[in-house]
C-alpha positions as CSV (number, residue, x, y, z in Angstrom):
1,X,13.4,-8.1,-8.9
2,X,14.2,-11.0,-11.1
3,X,11.6,-13.8,-11.3
4,X,12.2,-17.4,-12.4
5,X,9.9,-20.2,-13.4
6,X,10.7,-23.9,-13.1
7,X,9.3,-25.1,-16.4
8,X,9.2,-28.4,-18.2
9,X,8.4,-28.6,-21.9
10,X,6.7,-31.9,-22.9
11,X,4.6,-33.3,-25.8
12,X,2.4,-35.1,-23.3
13,X,2.1,-35.8,-19.6
14,X,0.2,-38.1,-17.3
15,X,-1.2,-37.5,-13.8
16,X,1.7,-39.5,-12.3
17,X,4.2,-37.8,-14.5
18,X,2.9,-34.4,-13.4
19,X,3.0,-35.4,-9.7
20,X,6.6,-36.6,-10.1
21,X,7.6,-33.3,-11.7
22,X,5.9,-31.4,-8.9
23,X,7.9,-33.3,-6.3
24,X,11.1,-32.4,-8.2
25,X,10.1,-28.7,-8.0
26,X,8.5,-28.1,-11.4
27,X,5.4,-25.9,-11.3
28,X,4.5,-25.6,-15.0
29,X,4.5,-27.9,-18.0
30,X,4.5,-26.4,-21.5
31,X,2.5,-28.4,-24.0
32,X,1.9,-28.0,-27.7
33,X,-1.9,-28.4,-27.3
34,X,-4.6,-28.8,-24.7
35,X,-5.0,-32.6,-24.8
36,X,-3.1,-33.2,-21.5
37,X,-4.0,-30.1,-19.6
38,X,-6.3,-32.0,-17.3
39,X,-3.6,-34.5,-16.5
40,X,-1.2,-31.8,-15.6
41,X,-3.7,-30.2,-13.2
42,X,-4.5,-33.5,-11.7
43,X,-0.8,-34.0,-10.9
44,X,-0.7,-30.6,-9.2
45,X,1.1,-28.4,-11.8
46,X,-0.2,-25.7,-14.2
47,X,-0.1,-26.0,-18.0
48,X,0.7,-23.5,-20.7
49,X,0.1,-24.4,-24.3
50,X,1.0,-23.2,-27.8
51,X,-2.5,-23.8,-29.2
52,X,-4.6,-20.6,-28.8
53,X,-7.8,-22.4,-29.9
54,X,-8.1,-24.6,-26.8
55,X,-8.7,-23.9,-23.1
56,X,-5.7,-23.8,-20.8
57,X,-4.4,-21.9,-17.8
58,X,-1.8,-20.0,-19.9
59,X,-0.6,-19.6,-23.5
60,X,2.8,-19.2,-25.1
61,X,2.0,-17.9,-28.6
62,X,3.1,-15.8,-31.5
63,X,2.0,-12.1,-31.8
64,X,-1.0,-12.9,-34.0
65,X,-2.4,-15.6,-31.7
66,X,-1.9,-13.3,-28.7
67,X,-4.2,-10.7,-30.3
68,X,-6.8,-13.5,-31.0
69,X,-6.7,-14.6,-27.4
70,X,-7.1,-11.0,-26.2
71,X,-10.1,-10.6,-28.5
72,X,-11.6,-13.7,-26.9
73,X,-11.3,-12.2,-23.4
74,X,-8.2,-13.9,-22.2
75,X,-6.4,-11.7,-19.7
76,X,-2.9,-10.5,-20.5
77,X,-1.4,-12.2,-17.4
78,X,-2.2,-15.5,-19.0
79,X,-0.3,-14.7,-22.2
80,X,3.4,-15.0,-23.1
81,X,4.3,-13.7,-26.6
82,X,7.2,-15.3,-28.5
83,X,9.7,-12.8,-29.8
84,X,9.8,-14.4,-33.2
85,X,10.8,-13.2,-36.7
86,X,7.9,-10.8,-36.8
87,X,8.6,-7.2,-37.4
88,X,9.3,-5.3,-34.2
89,X,6.2,-3.2,-34.9
90,X,4.1,-6.3,-35.0
91,X,5.4,-7.6,-31.7
92,X,5.0,-4.2,-30.1
93,X,1.4,-4.0,-31.3
94,X,0.6,-7.4,-29.8
95,X,2.3,-6.5,-26.5
96,X,0.3,-3.3,-26.2
97,X,-3.1,-4.7,-27.3
98,X,-3.0,-8.0,-25.5
99,X,-1.3,-6.6,-22.4
100,X,0.8,-9.8,-22.3
101,X,2.8,-10.5,-19.2
102,X,5.9,-11.8,-20.8
103,X,7.9,-11.6,-24.0
104,X,9.9,-14.7,-24.5
105,X,13.2,-14.2,-26.3
106,X,16.2,-16.3,-27.3
107,X,19.4,-15.6,-25.5
108,X,20.8,-13.8,-28.5
109,X,17.7,-11.5,-28.8
110,X,17.3,-10.5,-25.1
111,X,18.5,-6.9,-25.7
112,X,16.1,-6.4,-28.6
113,X,13.2,-7.8,-26.6
114,X,14.2,-5.6,-23.6
115,X,14.0,-2.5,-25.9
116,X,10.5,-3.4,-26.9
117,X,9.4,-4.0,-23.3
118,X,10.8,-0.6,-22.3
119,X,8.5,1.2,-24.6
120,X,5.8,3.4,-23.0
121,X,2.6,1.5,-22.2
122,X,4.3,-1.9,-22.2
123,X,4.3,-3.8,-18.9
124,X,5.8,-7.1,-20.1
125,X,8.9,-8.7,-18.8
126,X,11.6,-10.3,-21.0
127,X,11.6,-14.1,-20.4
128,X,14.5,-16.4,-21.5
129,X,15.6,-20.0,-21.1
130,X,19.0,-20.3,-19.3
131,X,21.1,-23.4,-18.7
132,X,23.5,-22.2,-16.1
133,X,24.3,-19.4,-13.8
134,X,26.6,-17.6,-16.2
135,X,23.9,-17.6,-18.9
136,X,21.4,-16.3,-16.4
137,X,23.7,-13.4,-15.2
138,X,24.4,-12.5,-18.9
139,X,20.7,-12.5,-19.7
140,X,19.8,-10.3,-16.7
141,X,22.6,-7.9,-17.7
142,X,21.1,-7.8,-21.2
143,X,17.6,-6.8,-19.9
144,X,15.9,-10.1,-19.0
145,X,13.7,-10.0,-15.9
146,X,12.3,-13.5,-16.0
147,X,14.4,-16.7,-16.2
148,X,13.1,-20.1,-17.4
149,X,14.8,-23.0,-15.6
150,X,14.6,-26.6,-16.6
151,X,15.7,-29.3,-14.1
152,X,17.6,-26.9,-11.8
153,X,18.3,-28.4,-8.4
154,X,18.3,-26.4,-5.2
155,X,22.1,-25.9,-5.1
156,X,22.2,-24.3,-8.6
157,X,19.3,-22.1,-7.5
158,X,21.3,-21.1,-4.5
159,X,24.3,-20.2,-6.7
160,X,22.0,-18.2,-9.0
161,X,20.6,-16.3,-6.0
162,X,24.1,-15.5,-4.8
163,X,25.1,-14.3,-8.3
164,X,22.1,-12.0,-8.5
165,X,22.7,-10.7,-4.9
166,X,19.5,-12.3,-3.6
167,X,17.3,-10.5,-6.0
168,X,15.4,-13.6,-7.1
169,X,11.8,-14.7,-6.6
170,X,10.0,-17.8,-8.0
171,X,6.8,-17.4,-9.9
172,X,4.4,-20.0,-11.5
173,X,2.7,-19.7,-14.9
174,X,1.7,-16.2,-14.2
175,X,3.2,-13.0,-13.0
176,X,3.4,-12.1,-9.3
177,X,0.8,-10.0,-7.7
178,X,-2.5,-11.3,-9.2
179,X,-5.6,-10.7,-7.1
180,X,-7.8,-13.6,-6.1
181,X,-10.7,-12.2,-8.0
182,X,-8.7,-12.0,-11.2
183,X,-7.7,-15.6,-10.9
184,X,-11.1,-17.1,-10.2
185,X,-12.8,-15.0,-12.8
186,X,-10.4,-16.1,-15.6
187,X,-9.5,-19.7,-14.7
188,X,-11.7,-22.7,-14.3
189,X,-12.1,-24.2,-10.8
190,X,-9.4,-26.9,-11.3
191,X,-6.8,-24.5,-12.6
192,X,-7.6,-21.9,-10.0
193,X,-7.2,-24.5,-7.2
194,X,-3.8,-25.7,-8.5
195,X,-2.6,-22.1,-8.8
196,X,-3.7,-21.2,-5.3
197,X,-2.1,-24.4,-3.9
198,X,1.2,-23.5,-5.6
199,X,1.4,-19.9,-4.5
200,X,1.3,-17.8,-1.4
201,X,-1.0,-14.8,-0.9
202,X,1.2,-12.5,-3.1
203,X,1.3,-15.0,-6.1
204,X,4.9,-16.1,-5.4
205,X,5.6,-19.8,-5.7
206,X,5.2,-21.4,-2.3
207,X,8.4,-22.9,-0.9
208,X,8.2,-26.7,-0.6
209,X,9.1,-28.5,2.7
210,X,7.6,-31.2,4.8
211,X,7.3,-29.2,8.0
212,X,4.0,-27.6,9.0
213,X,2.7,-26.1,12.3
214,X,1.7,-29.0,14.6
215,X,3.9,-31.6,13.0
216,X,6.4,-33.3,15.3
217,X,9.5,-32.7,13.1
218,X,11.6,-29.6,13.4
219,X,11.4,-26.8,10.8
220,X,13.8,-27.3,7.9
221,X,15.8,-24.2,8.6
222,X,18.4,-23.9,11.4
223,X,17.8,-21.8,14.5
224,X,19.7,-18.8,13.1
225,X,17.3,-18.5,10.1
226,X,13.8,-17.3,10.1
227,X,12.9,-17.4,6.4
228,X,12.2,-20.8,4.8
229,X,12.2,-19.5,1.3
230,X,15.3,-21.4,0.2
231,X,16.5,-25.0,0.8
232,X,20.1,-24.9,-0.6
233,X,23.1,-25.4,1.6
234,X,24.4,-21.9,0.9
235,X,21.3,-20.5,2.6
236,X,20.9,-23.0,5.4
237,X,24.5,-22.8,6.5
238,X,25.0,-19.2,5.8
239,X,25.0,-16.6,8.5
240,X,21.8,-14.6,8.9
241,X,22.3,-10.9,9.5
242,X,22.3,-9.9,13.1
243,X,21.3,-6.4,12.1
244,X,19.5,-4.8,9.1
245,X,22.4,-3.4,7.1
246,X,21.9,-6.1,4.5
247,X,18.2,-5.5,4.0
248,X,16.8,-3.8,0.9
249,X,17.0,0.0,1.1
250,X,13.3,0.5,1.6
251,X,13.1,-2.1,4.3
252,X,16.2,-0.8,6.0
253,X,14.7,2.7,6.2
254,X,11.6,1.4,7.9
255,X,13.6,-0.6,10.4
256,X,15.9,2.3,11.2
257,X,12.9,4.5,11.9
258,X,11.2,1.8,14.0
259,X,14.3,1.6,16.2
260,X,14.1,5.4,16.6
261,X,10.5,5.1,17.9
262,X,8.5,5.9,14.7
263,X,5.6,3.6,14.0
264,X,5.4,2.3,10.4
265,X,2.4,3.5,8.5
266,X,0.0,1.2,6.6
267,X,2.0,1.3,3.3
268,X,5.2,0.5,5.2
269,X,3.6,-2.3,7.1
270,X,2.4,-3.8,3.8
271,X,6.0,-3.6,2.5
272,X,7.3,-5.4,5.5
273,X,4.7,-8.1,5.1
274,X,5.9,-8.8,1.5
275,X,9.5,-9.2,2.6
276,X,11.4,-12.3,1.6
277,X,14.7,-14.0,2.3
278,X,17.3,-11.9,4.1
279,X,14.8,-9.1,4.6
280,X,12.7,-11.4,6.7
281,X,15.7,-12.2,9.0
282,X,16.4,-8.4,9.3
283,X,12.8,-7.6,10.2
284,X,12.8,-10.4,12.8
285,X,16.1,-9.1,14.3
286,X,14.7,-5.6,14.7
287,X,11.4,-6.9,16.0
288,X,13.3,-8.9,18.7
289,X,15.2,-5.7,19.7
290,X,12.0,-3.8,20.1
291,X,10.5,-6.7,22.0
292,X,13.4,-6.7,24.4
293,X,13.2,-3.0,24.9
294,X,9.5,-3.3,25.8
295,X,9.5,-6.5,27.9
296,X,13.0,-7.5,28.5
297,X,13.4,-11.3,28.7
298,X,10.4,-11.8,31.0
299,X,7.8,-14.2,29.7
300,X,4.3,-14.0,31.2
301,X,1.6,-16.6,31.2
302,X,-2.0,-17.0,32.4
303,X,-3.8,-20.0,33.8
304,X,-7.0,-20.1,31.7
305,X,-10.0,-22.2,31.0
306,X,-12.0,-22.2,27.8
307,X,-15.8,-22.6,28.3
308,X,-17.8,-23.3,25.2
309,X,-21.4,-23.0,26.2
310,X,-23.0,-24.3,23.0
311,X,-22.1,-26.0,19.7
312,X,-25.4,-25.0,18.1
313,X,-25.0,-22.2,15.5
314,X,-27.0,-20.9,12.5
315,X,-23.8,-19.8,10.7
316,X,-22.0,-22.3,8.4
317,X,-18.3,-21.1,8.7
318,X,-16.0,-23.6,7.0
319,X,-13.2,-23.2,9.6
320,X,-15.4,-23.8,12.7
321,X,-13.9,-26.1,15.3
322,X,-17.4,-27.0,16.6
323,X,-18.3,-28.7,13.3
324,X,-16.0,-31.6,12.7
325,X,-17.7,-33.0,9.6
326,X,-21.0,-34.1,8.0
327,X,-23.6,-35.6,10.3
328,X,-23.4,-38.7,8.2
329,X,-19.9,-39.3,9.4
330,X,-21.1,-39.0,13.0
331,X,-18.3,-36.6,13.8
332,X,-20.2,-33.5,14.8
333,X,-21.2,-34.7,18.3
334,X,-24.5,-34.1,20.0
335,X,-25.8,-30.6,20.3
336,X,-25.5,-29.0,23.7
337,X,-26.3,-25.8,25.5
338,X,-24.9,-25.1,29.0
339,X,-27.1,-23.2,31.4
340,X,-25.8,-20.3,33.5
341,X,-25.4,-22.5,36.6
342,X,-23.1,-24.9,34.7
343,X,-21.1,-22.0,33.2
344,X,-20.6,-20.5,36.7
345,X,-19.7,-24.0,38.1
346,X,-17.0,-24.5,35.5
347,X,-15.7,-21.0,36.2
348,X,-15.5,-21.7,40.0
349,X,-13.8,-25.0,39.3
350,X,-11.2,-23.3,37.3
351,X,-10.7,-20.6,39.9
352,X,-10.2,-23.2,42.6
353,X,-7.5,-24.9,40.5
354,X,-5.6,-21.7,40.1
355,X,-7.1,-20.1,37.0
356,X,-7.4,-16.3,36.9
357,X,-9.1,-16.1,33.5
358,X,-11.9,-17.8,31.6
359,X,-12.4,-17.6,27.8
360,X,-16.0,-17.6,26.8
361,X,-17.0,-18.5,23.3
362,X,-19.6,-20.6,21.4
363,X,-21.9,-21.0,18.5
364,X,-24.4,-18.3,17.6
365,X,-27.4,-20.0,19.0
366,X,-30.7,-19.0,17.3
367,X,-32.2,-18.3,20.7
368,X,-29.5,-15.9,21.9
369,X,-29.8,-12.2,22.2
370,X,-27.3,-9.7,23.6
371,X,-28.8,-10.3,27.0
372,X,-27.5,-13.8,27.1
373,X,-23.9,-12.6,27.0
374,X,-24.5,-9.9,29.6
375,X,-26.1,-12.5,31.9
376,X,-23.1,-14.8,31.6
377,X,-20.7,-12.1,32.5
378,X,-22.8,-10.9,35.4
379,X,-23.2,-14.4,36.8
380,X,-19.5,-15.2,36.7
381,X,-18.6,-11.8,38.3
382,X,-21.2,-12.2,41.0
383,X,-19.7,-15.6,42.0
384,X,-16.0,-14.8,41.4
385,X,-15.3,-11.0,41.3
386,X,-11.6,-11.5,40.6
387,X,-12.0,-13.7,37.6
388,X,-10.9,-12.0,34.3
389,X,-13.3,-12.7,31.5
390,X,-11.9,-13.1,28.0
391,X,-14.8,-13.1,25.5
392,X,-16.4,-13.2,23.0
393,X,-15.8,-14.2,19.4
394,X,-16.2,-11.4,16.8
395,X,-19.6,-12.8,15.6
396,X,-20.8,-12.8,19.2
């Protein structure tokens, strides 16, 4: 896998400038010192700095400074070491002791940097600035695994992806695969929030598009595409695979076995869930085949009524649909608790209008015991034996 970073070097940046860069696709600004880190974060992008004495999300420093940062407790995934004129032994020592994520090289020194990163115990990738697709391909051939891109538009990214046979994933200031705990333990709240906003659950840069579930506009990919990872014309107009031959070998093996009736194990499911690009389309195609084998083209539905018997709850779950906002905003609504007779009446009303199912859910009322839920089910079944009951929430 080849990663790339959309990076913008700058001496200074404002909130507005950072927000503008973000709209253009940049995720990271590289600064000489920490004076403008707050402005970068306010504009929605991460900052890396050359000054090891200040506080910043990430650092791009020489070998000596990398060791100082490591001594101060800075995690290696926040550190990029510059492959400078230091002796190879010095660079290698800094890579090993700091556990730096990247070794940044010039295009003429990619091969030398790659040899250092290939040494036992070193887990850094070779990072290099490239100006065009040819330079990128040459750098990857020489051993680079991370490409630094400045002001690349979506069409050039599409050409680069094609040149690298699709083996391309966008990162932010840090390597892919960081755990949430690692991020929040190392970064301050503002930097962690920006990082989490920029990335998906695997640490890959989140694709940018205006569509979201619930919005009136159509998704930004045509019907024949499933993955929204890319936005270039080459991707949007290209033909998605109608099979799985073009998928990565590990993905292809799982899909082949699935079509033969073998369930994926947990490790294989995790691999499928990390798929990107063409692999996503291949998985969707096989899933659709399996769906058709199981259910044909029949679509079933149920006429259902949701009955929420109380909005009173002693839990404080942030996602709860019963709590619309602070009481001071007068959005929560009045507390209520339906009695058994009203729950049964609503169930009967639904049955008379053609419903065959009621969904029961509500807040965890401080007065409830398990008997309340049993009483509700018994009362509905006594009145309407044929009604299917779909309940309750996991907390209930």
